N, C-alpha and C positions, 0 to 999 in steps of 0.2 A: 450454766455460769455466768449467770446473772447479764445477758445481755437481752435490752429492752431497743425493740422496736422505733419506738418513740425517737430514741436517741441516734440509733440509725439514721432514720429518715430527716432527722435534722441536723447531722452530720453531713449527710448527702448535698441538703440544702445550700451549706457551707460549701464542699468541696465544688458547687457549681460556681458560686462567685468566686473561688479563687481560682480555678483554672481560667477564666475569663480577664482575673484581671493580672495574670502572670505578664511583667515585662522584662524585657533585656537592660540592665543596669552597666552593663562595659564593663563586669568583673570578667567576661572569655571575651577572648578577638579570634574569633577563625572566621579567617575569609574565606570564601568559597573560591573551586580553580576558575569559575569565568569573570574574576575581580569583585562579583557582589558580596556586603556583609553578609555572615552564615550567622542565623538568631535560630537559639535553638531553644528558646526559652516563652518570649515573647507571643500571645495568644495568634495575634493576626499573622506570623510567618508559616507558609507553606513547607512543613520540613516533617521527620519524622514522630520527634515528642508530641508537635502538633496535631497531627496524623493518628496517633494514637486518643490522645486527648479527645479528638470528633468522636471516632469510634465508643469511648466508654459515653460519653454525652449523649448518642443514638441509644446505644443499649438503655441507658437511663429512660432515653424518650419512649422506646418501645415500652419500657417495663412499667412507666408512669402516666402515659398519655399525655404527658404537659404540652399545652399548645405553644407555651411562652418556650422550652427548650425546641421544639421543631423548627420555631421561628427562626431562634439564634445560630441553628445548625444550617439552615437551610440560606442565610445571610451570611453566614461566612462564607460557603463557598460560592454564593454568587459573587461576590466583592471580589473571592481570589481568583474566580477563573477569568472577572471580567477583566482583571488587573494582567492576566498573564499569567502562563503555569511555567514552573521553571523547568531546568532543565531535568530530563528522566536521568533515574538512577534507583538504586536500591530506595535509599532513606526518602526520598520527594515522589515515589509510591505509594508511602504509607497513607495517607490521607483519601485513596482510592478506597482503601478498603470502607471508611466508614460512607462513600459516598455511593458505593454498591449497595449497602442495605438501604441506605435512604432510598433509591430509586428501586429496590425489590419492592418498599412499603408503599411507595406512592405514585411510580409509574410515570413520576411528573417527567414529563419530553424535555427538559434542559439538558438533562443527567446524562441519559442515552449515550450521544455522540460523543461528549467527552470521556466516556469508561470504555466506550469500545475502542477509540482511538488511543486511548493509554493501552489497553490492555495487547493491541495488535502489535504496538512496539516492544511493550515486554516481550513479546513472544518475539520478535526480530530483530530487536536493536540490543537486549539487553547483556552485556558480555557472560561469554560462560569458560566454564573448567572442563577440564575432563571428566568425561561422565553425564555432561550437559546440566551440573549445576551452576546457577546465579553466581556469577563473583560479585562480592560484597562492595562495589564501588557506589561512593555515596558523595556531595555534593562538595566536602573540600581535601577527597585523597582517592587515589585510584589503587585500589587493594586488587591486582594482578593474581588469580591462582586461588585465592582464597575463598573459602567458606567460615562464614558467622551464623552464630545461632539467631542472630536477629533479622536473618534474612527470613525465615519463615515466616516471622508474623508480621513485616514491612511488604511483601509481596506475594510468597503463596496465598495467604490467607485471601488477599484481595481475589486472586485471579480464581480461588475457590467459589468464592462469593460470587462473583461477579459471574464466572462461568454457569452457574446452579441457579441463577435468576434468571437469565439471557436464556437458557439454553444452549450454550458454546461448551458442547461437554469433552473439547481439547484443551480450554482453559482448568477444567476442574481437572483432568489426567496429569497436566502439566504440576499441577499444585501437588498430588499426587509423586509424583516423582521427586520432587525437590523435597519432601520431608522424606522419600525412602533416600535420595543421596546422602542429604545432610547426616541421615540418624548412622548411616554408614560411616562415615566420619569424623562424628562431633560424640556419637555415644560412646562413654567409656564401661566397655564390656565389663572391666574389673570392677566397677562401683554401681555402676546404674547410672551416675547421673551426668552431664554434659559438658564437653569443654567448651571453651568461649570460641575456638576457630580450629580450623585446619589449614596446611596450606600443599599445594603440588609440589610447590620450590623448596625441596630438601626432606618433604611429605614426614610434617610433623604437627603437632598441636600447640603447635608455641610454647609459652610457660606451662602449659597441661593445667590450665587455670579452673576447676570449678567454680563457674562464676555465679553468684546469687540469678541477677537479674536476666540473665543470659539462660537460666535453666527455668526461669517462671517464665521465658519468651514459648519455651518449650509445653510447661505443662499447661496454662493455657490456650496455647495456640490449637494444640492438639482437640483440647476439647472445643472450642471453637469450629476446628475444620472439621468433626464430627457433627456439628450443630450447624453450619453454615453450607454443606456440600452432601450430596450423597456419593462417599466414595467406596470403590468395588469392596468385595468382604477381604480376599486376601491381605489387601492394603491397608484394610481397617483392623483386620486382626494383629498383624502385623506390628502394626502401630502400637494397640493396646499394649502388646506385649514388653513394647519399649516402655512405654507411659507407666507401666507399674513398676518396671523395675526402677523406672526416676524415683517414684513414688515411695517406694519401698527403701531407698537408701533417704529418701529427704526426712520422710516422718521422725528418726532418731536422731536429726541433727537441728531440731527445732528448741529455739532456747527455752527458758524458763515464760521469759515475756511473752511466748506466742510468735515474736519474729525468728529468721532467719541473718544469716549473718554475710557478708557481701563475698567473701570465699566461705563455700558454703563449710567445708571440711576445716576451716582455721580457725580456733578459738581465739586467736589475737584478733580477727579483724572484725569490723563494726558492724553492730545490727543494721540492716537496710531495709527501709520501708516497701519501695513500689515491690521488690522482689517476695515481701511477706506478702503483700497483697495480690500479688498476680498469683502467688502459691494458693493463699486460701480462697480465691475467685475459681480456679480450677479446681480444688482439691473437690470446695463444694458443691460446687457445677455436675464433675463427675460422680460423687457418691447419690446426688440428685437424679444422673441421669440411669443409673444401675450399674453405673461401670467403675464402681469404687467401694469399699468394705467400711464399716459404720468408722473405723479409725480415721480413713479420711477425713468424714463430716469432724471428728473430733481435734483432730489438727487445723483444720481449715476454721472454727470457730475459737479458736486460742490464736489463729493470725486474724481477724476481725478484732479482737481485741487490743492486740498488739498495733493494727491502722487506728482505729479509734483512739487511742492512749496518743497517739502523735498526730493528730490533725487542733490546727490550732486556730483560735475565734475568729480567725481573718479566713478559716477555710483551707490556709496551705498545711498540705503534709508536710510533714517534719522528715529529717534524717532520711533524703533521698542523694542518693549520688549521682552525681552528672553524668553523661554522656561519656562512655568508657568506651578507649578505642581498643585495639587488641595490645595485650603486653605480652611483651617478652622475658618477665619473672611477676612471680608475685606480691611481691613490695607496690609495684605498679598500681595494682587493685585496692590495698590497702590504701595507697594515700591519694583515692580519687576523691575529690573535696563534695562534701553536701549543700546541694542547691534545690528549692523546689524547680519543680520542671511540672508541664503537662501530662507527661506519662505518668509520674508520680501520681499526680492529681486522678488520671482516668484510669490507673491500675486497681486504685482507692476504690473509685465511683463502681466498676468491674465488682468488686469486692465484696460492698454493703449492698449493691442492689443485691446481688445473690445472696448475701445473707439473708435478707430479710425474708424471701423465700424459706428458711430454715427457722426462723424465730416467730413466724406468723402464719400458722398451718392453713388457713384459707388464702394466702398467697400463692400457695406452692404451684398450681397451676397457672398464673401469670404470665 
């Protein structure tokens, strides 16, 4: 397919510069419920885009062993924790995933009290729907009785990761339950794709949007769940079935460019690169772990080509849709603006880091 490991490594270096250089230019005004300013772009902010960004940087550090990345990550957490952590919600939990992986690798005593306290609060304080799923409450909006795809990546993966690393089995079990309940209400049994959300108030899936990035959180998230924690065999077998059904639906929807559209099954919606990167990462990782077919690898490498084509000279990932609220009609998703973000950078870092293992055979076991 003409993919060059040298080119991928060069683009990875650019992506790191791109993510740390992100700044909020005031284009979006989204104040938090507590009166503070919402910043979903600048690297220094403690929010979900930055949380996903840190996770991507940590995965890259684990792959490369680069001391400069480790220092960048540790300094980010130390500064943010010293400044004071924000209100607990789904999205402010996202940075704890990266911190849990950092602690697992270093056992630095600075991090465990923070992780334990946050995990305890998630278990005891986070709002829940019927059947015990986490309500998707975020910094600027309370979404009572609602399930969103995003919650699994922002909260459940943290519980799985930290539970496994700390020996707190109850956290891994809770993560498993979240994946199961969300699968029950968000996986579309007709297509295998996932809807963006579900509400118990009226019991429906809003616009029934098969939204690309929401689906990418699932593809990448399930593979990371299996990687981060030992999940019981019945749960893993069930989730693998759900994942396989999703991928079987995804593969025919990939565009000629290698990308997927922001509404997966809507040819009129634009091609979106953060989702494409998430799919590429998940498909390649699933194949490497022996969970997918050669078709997964072929589609994953095509996605890598699309991601590489959308990284500019400054290391900024282009054609990334901005943070997306729950839409009540499909046009809402078509109209989401394009904006460079931490999650666009991070999902691309994850995708390219995984891609190197497939174009450099000597790195397969790295």
